[in-house]
C-alpha positions as CSV (number, residue, x, y, z in Angstrom):
1,M,-20.7,6.4,45.8
2,K,-17.1,5.6,44.9
3,I,-18.0,1.9,44.4
4,T,-20.8,2.9,42.0
5,K,-18.5,5.2,39.9
6,R,-15.8,2.4,39.8
7,L,-18.4,-0.1,38.8
8,A,-19.8,2.2,36.0
9,A,-16.2,2.9,34.8
10,S,-15.4,-0.8,34.7
11,I,-18.5,-1.6,32.8
12,L,-17.9,1.2,30.3
13,L,-14.3,0.0,29.8
14,F,-15.5,-3.6,29.3
15,I,-18.0,-2.4,26.7
16,V,-15.3,-0.4,24.8
17,I,-12.9,-3.3,24.8
18,F,-15.5,-5.7,23.7
19,A,-16.7,-3.4,20.9
20,L,-13.1,-2.9,19.7
21,F,-12.4,-6.6,19.8
22,G,-15.5,-7.3,17.8
23,Y,-14.6,-4.6,15.2
24,V,-11.1,-6.0,14.7
25,K,-12.2,-9.6,14.9
26,R,-14.4,-9.1,11.8
27,G,-11.3,-8.3,9.8
28,T,-12.2,-4.7,9.3
29,T,-9.2,-2.6,8.4
30,L,-8.9,1.0,9.6
31,K,-8.1,3.3,6.7
32,P,-6.0,6.4,7.4
33,F,-7.3,9.6,5.9
34,S,-10.1,7.9,4.1
35,T,-13.7,7.8,5.0
36,Q,-14.7,5.3,2.3
37,N,-13.3,2.7,-0.1
38,T,-12.9,4.2,-3.5
39,P,-14.0,1.6,-6.1
40,P,-11.5,1.0,-8.8
41,K,-12.3,2.4,-12.2
42,H,-13.3,-0.3,-14.7
43,S,-12.7,0.0,-18.4
44,S,-15.0,-2.3,-20.3
45,S,-13.1,-2.0,-23.5
46,T,-9.9,-3.5,-22.0
47,N,-11.6,-5.3,-19.1
48,S,-9.1,-3.7,-16.7
49,Y,-9.3,-2.0,-13.3
50,E,-7.4,1.1,-12.2
51,F,-6.4,1.5,-8.6
52,C,-4.8,4.6,-6.9
53,F,-3.2,4.8,-3.5
54,L,-1.5,7.7,-1.6
55,S,0.2,8.4,1.7
56,K,1.3,11.8,2.9
57,E,2.9,12.0,6.3
58,A,4.1,15.2,7.9
59,Y,7.9,15.5,8.2
60,S,9.2,15.4,11.7
61,D,9.7,19.2,11.7
62,T,6.2,20.3,11.0
63,S,7.2,24.0,10.8
64,L,8.8,23.3,7.5
65,N,5.5,22.1,5.9
66,L,7.2,19.2,4.3
67,Y,5.8,15.7,3.7
68,D,7.0,12.2,3.0
69,K,4.8,11.0,0.2
70,Q,4.1,7.7,-1.6
71,I,2.0,7.5,-4.8
72,L,0.9,4.1,-6.2
73,T,-1.2,3.7,-9.4
74,F,-1.8,0.5,-11.2
75,T,-4.1,-1.3,-13.6
76,L,-5.1,-5.0,-13.3
77,G,-5.5,-6.6,-16.7
78,Q,-5.8,-10.0,-18.2
79,T,-5.7,-13.3,-16.3
80,T,-2.7,-15.5,-17.1
81,Q,-2.8,-19.3,-17.6
82,D,-1.8,-19.9,-14.0
83,G,-4.7,-17.8,-12.7
84,R,-2.8,-14.7,-11.8
85,Q,-3.7,-11.3,-13.3
86,T,-1.3,-8.9,-15.0
87,A,-0.5,-5.6,-13.3
88,S,1.2,-2.5,-14.6
89,G,1.6,0.9,-13.0
90,T,3.8,3.4,-11.3
91,Y,5.2,3.7,-7.7
92,A,6.9,6.8,-6.3
93,F,8.6,7.1,-2.9
94,L,9.1,10.8,-2.2
95,P,10.7,11.5,1.2
96,A,10.7,15.2,2.3
97,E,14.4,15.8,2.4
98,K,16.0,12.8,0.8
99,D,16.4,11.5,-2.7
100,S,13.2,10.2,-4.2
101,K,12.8,6.9,-6.0
102,A,10.1,6.5,-8.7
103,G,9.3,4.5,-11.8
104,S,7.0,2.1,-13.6
105,F,6.4,-1.5,-12.9
106,T,4.9,-4.6,-14.6
107,G,4.2,-7.9,-13.0
108,T,1.4,-10.3,-11.8
109,V,-1.1,-10.4,-9.0
110,G,-1.9,-13.5,-7.0
111,K,-5.4,-14.5,-6.0
112,M,-7.1,-13.1,-2.9
113,N,-5.3,-14.3,0.3
114,P,-7.8,-14.5,3.2
115,N,-5.0,-14.6,5.7
116,I,-4.1,-11.0,4.8
117,S,-7.4,-9.9,3.3
118,G,-5.6,-8.8,0.2
119,R,-3.6,-9.6,-2.9
120,L,0.1,-9.5,-3.6
121,I,1.7,-7.9,-6.7
122,D,5.1,-9.4,-7.6
123,A,6.6,-7.0,-10.1
124,V,9.8,-5.6,-11.8
125,W,10.1,-2.0,-11.0
126,N,12.0,0.2,-13.5
127,S,13.1,2.8,-10.8
128,T,15.2,5.9,-10.9
129,A,16.9,7.3,-7.9
130,E,19.8,9.8,-7.6
131,G,20.1,9.8,-11.4
132,M,20.6,6.0,-11.5
133,A,18.1,3.7,-13.3
134,N,17.7,0.2,-12.0
135,N,15.3,-2.8,-12.6
136,E,14.4,-4.3,-9.3
137,E,11.9,-6.6,-7.7
138,L,9.0,-5.0,-6.0
139,L,6.3,-6.5,-3.8
140,I,3.1,-4.7,-3.1
141,Q,0.2,-5.9,-0.9
142,F,-3.2,-4.3,-1.4
143,G,-6.8,-4.8,-0.3
144,E,-9.4,-3.5,2.0
145,G,-8.7,0.1,0.9
146,S,-5.0,0.2,1.6
147,A,-1.7,-0.8,0.0
148,V,1.9,-1.2,1.2
149,A,5.2,-1.7,-0.6
150,F,7.8,-4.0,0.9
151,F,11.5,-3.3,1.2
152,G,14.5,-5.4,2.0
153,E,18.1,-6.2,1.3
154,M,18.7,-6.8,-2.4
155,A,21.3,-8.4,-4.6
156,E,22.0,-8.2,-8.3
157,S,21.1,-11.3,-10.2
158,K,23.0,-12.6,-13.2
159,D,20.7,-10.7,-15.6
160,G,21.2,-7.4,-13.8
161,L,17.9,-7.4,-12.0
162,Y,18.1,-6.5,-8.3
163,V,16.1,-9.1,-6.3
164,Y,15.3,-9.5,-2.6
165,K,18.0,-11.6,-1.0
166,N,15.2,-13.3,1.1
167,K,11.5,-12.5,0.5
168,N,10.8,-13.7,4.0
169,D,12.8,-10.8,5.4
170,V,11.2,-7.9,3.6
171,Q,9.6,-5.2,5.7
172,P,6.5,-3.1,5.0
173,G,6.8,0.6,4.3
174,S,4.1,3.1,5.4
175,S,0.6,2.2,4.5
176,M,-1.1,4.0,1.7
177,Y,-4.8,4.6,1.5
178,Q,-7.0,4.1,-1.5
179,T,-8.1,7.3,-3.2
180,D,-10.0,8.3,-6.3
181,C,-7.7,8.3,-9.3
182,S,-8.8,11.9,-10.1
183,N,-7.3,13.1,-6.9
184,P,-4.8,15.8,-8.0
185,E,-2.2,14.6,-5.5
186,I,-1.9,11.4,-7.4
187,R,-0.7,13.2,-10.5
188,T,1.7,15.5,-8.8
189,R,5.2,14.6,-7.6
């Protein structure tokens, strides 16, 4: 009887592992909080697409009912001569008990990269934090219903723009999930 139970448990474990491997192998991305991809809004008059992403993570002390939050909204516009698309939007990093950093950005978006199943926005972010305004480089990867902003050590360039010292050393922040742009949490800070 013990051998039969062990054999059944082993077979069940093998099936679960095989199913998970097949799910991940197909390149499917798990999307936190979201049960579906929200299609971007298309404006035929400007031929642009609006995307909205959100993350809301409970603060370590859940009794305080505080959240670390990120809000990302952007519009993809015209295609440039080099095949990239224009992008403009806002990004807000709103930690529960620390200073927030928010502002608008403009930049370009590369073509779909099959290695990451997504696209990369390379932008200049006009951010404000602790009462100080800065223009700084911002990298955002998006696709498959999620987005992530990247952070790393920065240095001031000759023209006053803060740029990543080494783009190869940037680290991803928390993942944001795609949501409908009418979601009230997108419009509140």
